[in-house]
C-alpha positions as a Markdown table, in Angstrom:
| # | Residue | x | y | z |
|---|---|---|---|---|
| 1 | Met | 23.5 | -23.2 | 26.2 |
| 2 | Pro | 20.5 | -22.6 | 24.2 |
| 3 | Asp | 21.3 | -21.7 | 20.2 |
| 4 | Thr | 21.5 | -17.9 | 19.6 |
| 5 | Ser | 20.1 | -18.2 | 16.0 |
| 6 | Ser | 17.5 | -21.0 | 17.2 |
| 7 | Asp | 14.8 | -18.2 | 16.3 |
| 8 | Lys | 16.2 | -17.9 | 12.7 |
| 9 | Ile | 15.1 | -21.1 | 11.8 |
| 10 | Phe | 12.1 | -22.2 | 14.4 |
| 11 | Val | 14.0 | -24.9 | 16.3 |
| 12 | Ala | 13.5 | -25.1 | 20.0 |
| 13 | Gly | 14.1 | -27.7 | 22.9 |
| 14 | Pro | 11.3 | -29.4 | 24.3 |
| 15 | Asp | 11.7 | -26.7 | 27.0 |
| 16 | Gly | 10.9 | -24.2 | 24.7 |
| 17 | Leu | 13.7 | -22.3 | 25.2 |
| 18 | Leu | 15.2 | -20.0 | 22.4 |
| 19 | Trp | 17.8 | -18.1 | 24.3 |
| 20 | Cys | 18.8 | -16.7 | 28.1 |
| 21 | Tyr | 19.6 | -13.2 | 28.9 |
| 22 | Ile | 21.7 | -11.5 | 31.6 |
| 23 | Ile | 21.3 | -8.0 | 31.5 |
| 24 | Glu | 23.1 | -5.7 | 33.8 |
| 25 | Pro | 22.6 | -2.1 | 34.3 |
| 26 | Gly | 25.6 | -0.1 | 32.7 |
| 27 | Lys | 27.0 | -3.5 | 31.0 |
| 28 | Thr | 26.3 | -5.4 | 28.1 |
| 29 | Ser | 24.3 | -8.2 | 28.1 |
| 30 | Gln | 25.6 | -12.0 | 28.4 |
| 31 | Cys | 23.7 | -14.8 | 26.7 |
| 32 | Cys | 23.5 | -17.6 | 29.3 |
| 33 | Ser | 21.8 | -20.9 | 30.3 |
| 34 | Phe | 18.9 | -21.8 | 31.2 |
| 35 | Glu | 20.7 | -23.0 | 34.8 |
| 36 | Glu | 22.9 | -20.1 | 35.1 |
| 37 | Leu | 19.5 | -17.6 | 34.9 |
| 38 | Leu | 18.1 | -19.5 | 37.7 |
| 39 | Ala | 20.7 | -19.2 | 39.6 |
| 40 | Tyr | 21.7 | -15.4 | 39.0 |
| 41 | Arg | 20.8 | -13.0 | 42.0 |
| 42 | Gly | 22.6 | -10.0 | 41.3 |
| 43 | Gln | 21.2 | -6.5 | 40.4 |
| 44 | Gly | 20.1 | -6.7 | 36.8 |
| 45 | Phe | 17.5 | -8.9 | 34.8 |
| 46 | Thr | 16.7 | -11.3 | 32.6 |
| 47 | Trp | 15.1 | -12.1 | 29.6 |
| 48 | Ile | 14.2 | -15.1 | 28.2 |
| 49 | His | 12.4 | -15.9 | 24.9 |
| 50 | Met | 10.4 | -19.4 | 24.4 |
| 51 | Gln | 8.4 | -20.7 | 22.3 |
| 52 | Ser | 4.8 | -21.4 | 23.7 |
| 53 | Asp | 3.7 | -24.4 | 22.4 |
| 54 | Glu | 6.6 | -26.7 | 23.4 |
| 55 | Val | 5.6 | -29.8 | 25.4 |
| 56 | Glu | 7.5 | -28.8 | 28.2 |
| 57 | Ser | 7.1 | -25.2 | 27.9 |
| 58 | Gly | 4.6 | -24.8 | 30.9 |
| 59 | Leu | 6.9 | -26.8 | 33.0 |
| 60 | Thr | 9.9 | -24.5 | 31.9 |
| 61 | Leu | 7.5 | -21.7 | 32.8 |
| 62 | Ser | 6.8 | -22.7 | 36.3 |
| 63 | Arg | 10.5 | -23.1 | 37.3 |
| 64 | Leu | 10.6 | -19.4 | 36.8 |
| 65 | Gly | 8.2 | -18.8 | 38.9 |
| 66 | Leu | 4.7 | -18.5 | 37.4 |
| 67 | Asn | 1.8 | -19.8 | 38.4 |
| 68 | Lys | -0.8 | -21.8 | 36.6 |
| 69 | Pro | -3.3 | -18.9 | 35.1 |
| 70 | Gln | -0.1 | -16.8 | 34.3 |
| 71 | Ile | 0.9 | -20.0 | 32.3 |
| 72 | Asp | -2.1 | -20.6 | 30.6 |
| 73 | Ala | -2.5 | -17.6 | 29.6 |
| 74 | Leu | 1.3 | -17.2 | 28.4 |
| 75 | Cys | 0.2 | -20.5 | 26.2 |
| 76 | Ala | -2.9 | -19.5 | 25.2 |
| 77 | Leu | -3.7 | -20.7 | 21.4 |
| 78 | Asp | -5.7 | -17.5 | 20.2 |
| 79 | Thr | -5.0 | -14.1 | 21.4 |
| 80 | Arg | -5.5 | -10.4 | 21.6 |
| 81 | Pro | -3.5 | -7.2 | 21.9 |
| 82 | Lys | -4.1 | -6.2 | 25.6 |
| 83 | Ala | -2.0 | -5.4 | 28.8 |
| 84 | Gln | -3.1 | -6.9 | 32.2 |
| 85 | Gln | -1.6 | -6.9 | 35.7 |
| 86 | Phe | -1.3 | -9.2 | 38.0 |
| 87 | Asp | 0.1 | -9.2 | 41.5 |
| 88 | Asp | 3.8 | -9.8 | 41.1 |
| 89 | Gly | 3.8 | -8.9 | 37.0 |
| 90 | Met | 2.1 | -8.1 | 34.2 |
| 91 | Leu | 1.0 | -9.9 | 31.3 |
| 92 | Val | 1.2 | -8.3 | 27.7 |
| 93 | Tyr | -0.3 | -9.7 | 24.6 |
| 94 | Leu | 1.0 | -7.6 | 21.3 |
| 95 | Arg | 1.0 | -8.5 | 17.7 |
| 96 | Gly | 3.3 | -8.0 | 14.8 |
| 97 | Ile | 3.3 | -7.8 | 11.1 |
| 98 | Asn | 4.7 | -11.4 | 9.6 |
| 99 | Arg | 7.9 | -11.7 | 7.6 |
| 100 | Asn | 7.7 | -15.4 | 7.8 |
| 101 | Pro | 8.5 | -17.5 | 4.3 |
| 102 | Glu | 5.9 | -17.5 | 2.3 |
| 103 | Ala | 3.4 | -15.8 | 4.9 |
| 104 | Asp | 1.3 | -13.1 | 4.0 |
| 105 | Pro | 1.7 | -9.6 | 6.7 |
| 106 | Glu | -1.7 | -9.4 | 7.5 |
| 107 | Asp | -1.5 | -12.7 | 8.9 |
| 108 | Met | 0.3 | -11.1 | 12.4 |
| 109 | Val | 2.5 | -12.7 | 14.6 |
| 110 | Ser | 0.9 | -13.2 | 18.6 |
| 111 | Leu | 3.7 | -12.1 | 20.7 |
| 112 | Arg | 3.3 | -12.5 | 24.9 |
| 113 | Met | 5.0 | -10.7 | 27.5 |
| 114 | Trp | 5.5 | -11.2 | 30.7 |
| 115 | Val | 7.1 | -8.2 | 32.4 |
| 116 | Lys | 7.7 | -8.1 | 36.3 |
| 117 | Glu | 10.6 | -6.3 | 38.5 |
| 118 | Asn | 13.7 | -8.1 | 37.3 |
| 119 | Gln | 12.3 | -10.3 | 34.8 |
| 120 | Ile | 10.8 | -10.3 | 31.3 |
| 121 | Ile | 9.4 | -13.2 | 29.5 |
| 122 | Ser | 8.7 | -13.3 | 25.9 |
| 123 | Leu | 7.1 | -16.2 | 23.6 |
| 124 | Arg | 5.6 | -16.8 | 20.0 |
| 125 | Arg | 4.2 | -19.9 | 18.6 |
| 126 | Lys | 6.4 | -22.6 | 16.7 |
| 127 | Asp | 7.5 | -21.3 | 12.8 |
| 128 | Arg | 6.2 | -17.7 | 13.9 |
| 129 | Arg | 9.4 | -16.2 | 14.5 |
| 130 | Leu | 9.3 | -12.2 | 15.4 |
| 131 | Leu | 11.5 | -10.3 | 13.4 |
| 132 | Ser | 11.2 | -7.8 | 16.0 |
| 133 | Ile | 12.3 | -9.6 | 19.1 |
| 134 | Leu | 15.4 | -10.7 | 16.2 |
| 135 | Asp | 16.5 | -6.4 | 15.8 |
| 136 | Val | 16.0 | -6.0 | 19.7 |
| 137 | Lys | 18.8 | -9.4 | 20.4 |
| 138 | Glu | 20.8 | -8.1 | 17.3 |
| 139 | Asn | 21.1 | -4.7 | 19.3 |
| 140 | Leu | 21.7 | -6.5 | 22.8 |
| 141 | Glu | 24.5 | -8.3 | 21.1 |
| 142 | Arg | 26.5 | -5.1 | 19.0 |
| 143 | Gly | 26.3 | -3.8 | 22.6 |
| 144 | Leu | 22.7 | -2.0 | 23.8 |
| 145 | Val | 22.9 | -1.3 | 27.0 |
| 146 | Leu | 19.7 | -1.5 | 28.8 |
| 147 | Asn | 18.6 | -1.1 | 33.0 |
| 148 | Ser | 15.3 | -2.4 | 33.3 |
| 149 | Pro | 13.1 | -4.5 | 32.0 |
| 150 | Asn | 10.4 | -1.9 | 31.1 |
| 151 | Glu | 13.5 | -0.4 | 28.8 |
| 152 | Leu | 13.6 | -3.5 | 26.9 |
| 153 | Met | 9.8 | -3.9 | 26.8 |
| 154 | Leu | 10.2 | -0.3 | 25.2 |
| 155 | Asn | 12.6 | -1.7 | 23.0 |
| 156 | Ile | 10.4 | -4.5 | 21.8 |
| 157 | Val | 7.2 | -2.5 | 21.3 |
| 158 | Arg | 9.5 | -0.2 | 19.2 |
| 159 | Arg | 10.5 | -2.1 | 16.8 |
| 160 | Val | 7.5 | -3.9 | 16.8 |
| 161 | Thr | 6.1 | -0.4 | 15.5 |
| 162 | Asp | 8.9 | 0.2 | 13.1 |
| 163 | Arg | 7.6 | -2.6 | 11.4 |
| 164 | Ile | 4.5 | -2.1 | 11.1 |
| 165 | Ser | 5.3 | 1.4 | 10.1 |
| 166 | Asp | 7.3 | 0.0 | 7.3 |
| 167 | Thr | 3.7 | -1.8 | 6.2 |
| 168 | Val | 1.9 | 1.0 | 6.3 |
| 169 | Asp | 4.2 | 2.7 | 4.2 |
| 170 | Glu | 4.4 | 0.0 | 1.7 |
| 171 | Leu | 0.6 | 0.1 | 1.3 |
| 172 | Asp | 0.5 | 3.8 | 0.9 |
| 173 | Asp | 3.1 | 3.8 | -1.9 |
| 174 | Glu | 1.4 | 0.5 | -3.5 |
| 175 | Leu | -2.4 | 2.8 | -3.3 |
| 176 | Thr | -0.1 | 6.1 | -4.7 |
| 177 | Gln | 1.0 | 4.2 | -7.5 |
| 178 | Phe | -2.7 | 2.7 | -8.7 |
| 179 | Glu | -3.6 | 6.7 | -8.3 |
| 180 | Ala | -1.0 | 7.4 | -10.6 |
| 181 | Leu | -0.7 | 4.6 | -13.0 |
| 182 | Asp | -3.0 | 3.3 | -15.6 |
| 183 | Val | -2.3 | -0.1 | -14.6 |
| 184 | Pro | -4.4 | -3.5 | -16.4 |
| 185 | Gln | -7.8 | -3.9 | -15.5 |
| 186 | His | -7.6 | -7.2 | -14.5 |
| 187 | Glu | -4.1 | -6.9 | -12.1 |
| 188 | Ser | -5.7 | -3.5 | -10.5 |
| 189 | Arg | -8.4 | -5.6 | -9.4 |
| 190 | Ile | -6.7 | -8.3 | -7.8 |
| 191 | Arg | -4.1 | -6.1 | -5.9 |
| 192 | Leu | -6.8 | -3.7 | -5.2 |
| 193 | Thr | -8.4 | -6.2 | -3.4 |
| 194 | Cys | -5.7 | -7.6 | -1.9 |
| 195 | Ala | -4.5 | -3.8 | -0.5 |
| 196 | Arg | -8.2 | -3.4 | 1.2 |
| 197 | Arg | -8.0 | -7.0 | 2.6 |
| 198 | Gln | -4.5 | -6.4 | 4.2 |
| 199 | Ala | -5.0 | -3.1 | 5.7 |
| 200 | Ala | -8.4 | -4.6 | 7.5 |
| 201 | Ala | -6.5 | -7.8 | 8.5 |
| 202 | Ile | -3.6 | -5.2 | 9.9 |
| 203 | Arg | -6.2 | -2.9 | 11.4 |
| 204 | Arg | -7.9 | -5.5 | 13.0 |
| 205 | Tyr | -5.2 | -5.9 | 15.6 |
| 206 | Leu | -3.9 | -2.7 | 15.5 |
| 207 | Ala | -6.7 | -0.7 | 17.3 |
| 208 | Pro | -6.9 | -3.1 | 20.2 |
| 209 | Gln | -3.1 | -2.7 | 20.0 |
| 210 | Arg | -3.0 | 0.7 | 20.4 |
| 211 | Asp | -5.3 | 0.6 | 23.6 |
| 212 | Ala | -2.8 | -2.0 | 25.2 |
| 213 | Leu | 0.0 | 0.1 | 24.9 |
| 214 | Asp | -2.4 | 3.0 | 26.7 |
| 215 | Ala | -3.6 | 0.4 | 29.6 |
| 216 | Ile | 0.4 | -0.2 | 30.1 |
| 217 | Thr | 1.1 | 3.5 | 30.8 |
| 218 | Arg | -1.9 | 3.6 | 33.1 |
| 219 | Ile | -1.5 | -0.1 | 35.3 |
| 220 | Ser | 2.0 | -0.6 | 35.1 |
| 221 | Lys | 4.2 | 0.1 | 38.5 |
| 222 | His | 7.7 | 0.2 | 37.4 |
| 223 | Leu | 7.5 | 3.1 | 35.0 |
| 224 | Ser | 9.8 | 6.3 | 34.6 |
| 225 | Asp | 7.9 | 9.1 | 33.5 |
| 226 | Glu | 10.7 | 9.1 | 30.7 |
| 227 | Gln | 9.3 | 5.7 | 30.3 |
| 228 | Ile | 5.6 | 6.7 | 29.7 |
| 229 | His | 6.6 | 9.3 | 27.5 |
| 230 | Asn | 8.0 | 7.0 | 25.2 |
| 231 | Leu | 5.1 | 4.7 | 25.3 |
| 232 | Arg | 2.8 | 7.3 | 24.4 |
| 233 | Leu | 4.8 | 8.3 | 21.7 |
| 234 | Glu | 4.2 | 4.4 | 20.5 |
| 235 | Tyr | 0.6 | 5.1 | 21.4 |
| 236 | Asp | 0.5 | 7.9 | 18.9 |
| 237 | Arg | 2.5 | 6.3 | 16.0 |
| 238 | Met | 0.1 | 3.4 | 16.3 |
| 239 | Thr | -2.8 | 5.6 | 16.3 |
| 240 | Arg | -1.6 | 7.2 | 13.4 |
| 241 | Tyr | -0.9 | 3.8 | 11.5 |
| 242 | Val | -4.9 | 3.0 | 12.6 |
| 243 | Glu | -5.9 | 6.3 | 11.0 |
| 244 | Asp | -3.4 | 6.1 | 8.0 |
| 245 | Leu | -4.7 | 2.2 | 7.6 |
| 246 | Asp | -8.3 | 3.6 | 7.3 |
| 247 | Leu | -7.9 | 5.8 | 4.6 |
| 248 | Ala | -6.1 | 3.1 | 3.1 |
| 249 | Lys | -9.2 | 1.0 | 3.2 |
| 250 | Glu | -11.2 | 4.5 | 1.7 |
| 251 | Arg | -8.6 | 4.9 | -0.9 |
| 252 | Ala | -8.9 | 1.6 | -1.6 |
| 253 | Met | -12.7 | 1.6 | -2.1 |
| 254 | Val | -12.6 | 4.9 | -4.5 |
| 255 | Leu | -10.4 | 3.2 | -6.5 |
| 256 | Gln | -12.2 | -0.2 | -6.9 |
| 257 | Asp | -15.3 | 2.2 | -7.6 |
| 258 | Glu | -13.3 | 4.0 | -10.2 |
| 259 | Leu | -12.3 | 1.3 | -11.7 |
| 260 | Arg | -15.5 | -0.8 | -12.3 |
| 261 | Asn | -16.8 | 2.9 | -13.6 |
| 262 | Arg | -13.8 | 2.8 | -16.2 |
| 263 | Ile | -14.8 | -0.5 | -17.3 |
| 264 | Ala | -18.9 | 0.0 | -17.1 |
| 265 | Glu | -17.8 | 3.4 | -19.4 |
| 266 | Gln | -15.8 | 1.1 | -21.6 |
| 267 | Gln | -18.2 | -1.6 | -21.8 |
| 268 | Gly | -20.8 | 1.1 | -23.0 |
| 269 | Met | -18.7 | 3.1 | -25.3 |
| 270 | Arg | -18.2 | -0.7 | -27.0 |
| 271 | Met | -22.5 | -0.8 | -27.2 |
| 272 | Tyr | -23.1 | 2.5 | -28.1 |
| 273 | Val | -20.0 | 1.8 | -30.9 |
| 274 | Leu | -21.8 | -1.7 | -31.9 |
| 275 | Ser | -25.3 | 0.3 | -31.9 |
| 276 | Leu | -24.4 | 2.6 | -34.5 |
| 277 | Val | -22.8 | 0.3 | -36.5 |
| 278 | Thr | -26.3 | -1.5 | -36.8 |
| 279 | Ala | -28.2 | 1.3 | -37.5 |
| 280 | Ile | -25.8 | 1.9 | -40.3 |
| 281 | Phe | -26.7 | -1.5 | -41.7 |
| 282 | Leu | -30.0 | -2.6 | -40.6 |
| 283 | Pro | -31.5 | -0.8 | -43.5 |
| 284 | Leu | -28.9 | -1.8 | -46.0 |
| 285 | Ser | -29.3 | -5.7 | -44.5 |
| 286 | Phe | -33.2 | -5.0 | -44.9 |
| 287 | Leu | -32.7 | -4.5 | -48.7 |
| 288 | Thr | -30.0 | -7.2 | -49.1 |
| 289 | Gly | -33.0 | -9.5 | -47.6 |
| 290 | Ile | -35.2 | -8.6 | -50.5 |
| 291 | Phe | -33.4 | -8.3 | -53.9 |
| 292 | Gly | -31.6 | -11.9 | -51.7 |
| 293 | Met | -35.3 | -13.7 | -52.3 |
| 294 | Asn | -35.0 | -15.9 | -54.7 |
| 295 | Val | -38.9 | -15.3 | -56.1 |
| 296 | Ala | -40.1 | -14.1 | -59.7 |
| 297 | Gly | -41.3 | -10.5 | -60.1 |
| 298 | Leu | -38.4 | -9.0 | -58.2 |
| 299 | Pro | -37.3 | -5.4 | -60.1 |
| 300 | Gly | -34.1 | -5.3 | -62.1 |
| 301 | Thr | -33.9 | -9.0 | -62.8 |
| 302 | Glu | -33.9 | -8.5 | -66.5 |
| 303 | Asn | -31.7 | -5.3 | -65.9 |
| 304 | Pro | -27.7 | -5.7 | -66.8 |
| 305 | Ile | -27.1 | -2.6 | -64.6 |
| 306 | Ala | -29.3 | -2.7 | -61.5 |
| 307 | Phe | -26.7 | -4.5 | -59.3 |
| 308 | Thr | -24.6 | -1.7 | -59.9 |
| 309 | Leu | -27.5 | 1.0 | -59.0 |
| 310 | Leu | -28.6 | -0.8 | -55.7 |
| 311 | Ala | -25.1 | -1.2 | -54.9 |
| 312 | Phe | -24.4 | 2.2 | -55.3 |
| 313 | Ser | -28.0 | 3.4 | -53.7 |
| 314 | Met | -26.8 | 0.7 | -50.5 |
| 315 | Val | -23.7 | 3.3 | -50.3 |
| 316 | Ala | -25.4 | 6.4 | -50.5 |
| 317 | Ile | -27.7 | 5.5 | -47.6 |
| 318 | Ala | -25.1 | 4.4 | -45.3 |
| 319 | Ile | -23.4 | 7.8 | -46.4 |
| 320 | Gly | -26.7 | 9.5 | -45.2 |
| 321 | Ile | -27.2 | 7.7 | -41.9 |
| 322 | Gly | -23.5 | 8.1 | -41.3 |
| 323 | Gly | -24.3 | 12.3 | -42.2 |
| 324 | Tyr | -27.1 | 12.2 | -40.2 |
| 325 | Met | -25.4 | 10.7 | -37.0 |
| 326 | Val | -22.3 | 13.2 | -37.3 |
| 327 | Trp | -25.1 | 16.3 | -37.6 |
| 328 | Lys | -27.1 | 14.8 | -34.1 |
| 329 | Lys | -22.9 | 14.8 | -32.9 |
| 330 | Trp | -23.6 | 11.3 | -32.2 |
| 331 | Met | -20.4 | 10.1 | -32.9 |
């Protein structure tokens, strides 16, 4: 029997299996071995979760009845969200938020699903666990009752969307904090750049994922009216998150522009202050330069109060220049 906790530690056997379930309508799900799954002929359906890049994953999929084009599609190295109907099943690519250790949420995890009337196969790549799948698995272990592969697929889609919602809300809260608080400039610039990059990266996959959900409602042959309605709700949620990410990018750009303007304003104010100080001390430096020359004929060299007079004259000049600037409202 496969280790039902293997997905938590990123371990799969050479056959790529992570877990297998037999799910009968109106009953709790039962974890089973791969041989028990192959021998099952009941009225329910089966769920197999696998790792797509193990050595014998293709062989395992062929034992499940898939042909080479379908296997190649499920084991592809790079995928973008989409839904495609085959004669005997539907291929679905989705992307979920990456919550793996030391991973960026925007480095989204690829989830591949093969859905047919009595079977659903889900796959992910090595070291790329998807917490949304674990959420569904835990719900099954707690007694969640499912009646069809499409219902299981809807649960997976809903959990994927919930995780995306959490990330979009976190991004919105971070930008709101930037708008409300005076964060140090260097830290602000780095964090705003990261937020803008994250919003753009997540949106890159959410837009086609929204289209994939719409395609499922159009091409699936076994969806009930209620399931189509629920998929439409997830489509609407995904549309809202795409719009929220567009707004987040715009907000980050506005905040970056505001931050640049603030920095430029501060630099301009510093240069303005330096210019005023220079304007005050320039004539004083001129006087000290003249009277500091060590040449004969300078006035006051023999007068004992000449230095005092010069000093008071320089103070008077400085006060006069400062008063003029205040009168002109330069400072």
